[in-house]
N, C-alpha and C positions, 0 to 999 in steps of 0.2 A: 266758649269766651272766657281766658284764663280767669282766676283769684286772683279779686284786685290786692286783697291783706297780701297775699304771697307777691306778688308783682312789684310792690312798692315795698317788701323785703327785700328782692334782688335787687331791684338798682340800689339801694341802701350800701349792698354788700358790695355789687360790682362799683357803686361811684368810690366808694371806701379802700379801694385797693388802688387808687392813681393812675389807673392803667395808660402808658406809653402813648401816642396815637391816637386815634378817631373810636370813639366808643357812640355806637348809634343804634337804636333800641325801630325794631321795624316788625308789624301784622305778619307772621306766618299764620298756616293751615291752619287753624283750630286754637290760634293763641299769640304771644309777644316774642319775640325773638329779641335777643342782646348779640350786636354785630361788635366784632374787636378788628379794626383795621378790616374790615371788609368780608371778615370770616364769624358766622354765625357761630357763638360758643354756649349761650345758654338761652332759658327763657322760661315760658310759664304754657302748660298746653292743658285746660281744663283746670283741675285741681292740683293738678302737679309738676313740679320742676322738669325742665328737660333742659340734659347737659351733654354736650357730646366729650366721647373720653377715648372716643380712637378704637381701635381693633382690642388693644390693651384693658378698654375697661369692661371687658367680656369677667373679667377677675370679680369685679366686686358683683353682677352676678352672680356669680357661681359661688361667692361667699355668703350674699343674701339667701341664696336658695339653703345652703347649708345650714341656716341659722333658722328658717321658715319652718313652720310646724306642717305646714302645709306647699305642695309645690305646685298647688296652683298659683297661677302666673296674675293673677288678678291679684291675689294675696300678698305680692313681695313687695319690698320697700323699695327696690331698685327693680326695673326691666328694662330689656330690649323693648325699643321702642317700635310698633309696626308699621311699614309707608309701604304700601300698596300690595296688603294681604303678607309682607311679609317679613319676618325679623330685618332690624340693622343690626350693623357689625360696628359702629359706632355713634349710633344715637343713642340714650337711655333716659327713662323717666322714674322720677325718685318720686314717693308719694309724699303726699304735704305733712300726713304725720310722721312723715322720720326727718322731715325738715321742718318742725313746728316749734323749734330753739336755731337761737343763733348759731350755736357752733359747727353745730350738721349740716346746715345751709350754706355757713361760709366753705367749711370742707369741699363739700361737693362744687362749690363756683370756682376753689380753687384748683380742682382737679381739671375742670373745666377751661380754665383758662390755661391752666399749666400745656395741655395738650396745645391749644389753640397757637399756644408761642411758639408751638414748633412747624407752626403752617406756615406759608408764604403769606403775606399781609396787597393788597392791592396795594398796584406802581399808580 
């Protein structure tokens, strides 16, 4: 179940963006997701922020690994989400510690919204 405090903060940030179109909250495996025009953009899974960044989002993982003292994936501030035993190429988990303040949380959500803006919406 997602951390309630982080989910409340994510909701507030998404609401502050005043996105045009439909914004819906939906239960997802292990947490809660926020959909914009039918596309899952971000959410909270366990204690982590879930963001959809597309394949280009892998650059953020590489930067996190370069900055980390350890290459243990569980210690990284951002990592690829594991789905059915495989690393996702488009979905990423950002640790709660990384988004404990407003600016980094907004930055990650902005990145996810920017990617979602490139996707076709529901008709």
